[in-house]
C-alpha positions, 0 to 999 in steps of 0.5 A, a space after each residue: 857509161 854513167 857520169 859521176 854527177 848522175 851516179 846515185 851511189 857517187 857522193 864525192 861531189 856532194 861533200 859527203 864522207 864515206 861512213 867509217 868502216 872497219 872489218 868485224 872482229 870477235 868481241 874481246 879480241 885485241 888487234 895486237 893480240 899474238 896468234 898462238 904458236 903450235 906447241 905439239 910436236 909433229 910426227 914423221 915416218 920413214 920407210 927403210 929397207 931391211 938393210 937400212 933398218 939393220 944398219 941403223 939398229 947397229 949404229 944406234 947400239 955402237 953410238 950408245 956405247 960411245 956415248 955411255 948410255 944403254 940406248 940411243 933411240 931412232 928419234 934421237 938420231 933423226 932429230 940430231 940429223 935434221 938439226 944438223 941438216 938445217 944448221 949446216 950449209 955444207 951438209 945441206 948442199 951434200 944432201 941436195 946433190 945425193 937427192 938429185 943423183 937418186 932421181 
């Protein structure tokens, strides 16, 4: 093992300070610039059985009648369900129990 005194790369004992070093950055970048967040929506798909598809279609038609509009899309239903799932701990726990029971 080489001692610090005989190591040609060890300048600690000579009063030599290490050169200032900083990682390379792209020119024009400020260190505090925020990283742009993704603005586009992400698409997810789901496979439904024929019975699930038919049931969802019927539910959407009934929901449109209750809301007083011509149509409720599957996209609107899925978005509302996901928003509620993420906001409601009781619903989240219920979904976890359902997922466990299906495995």
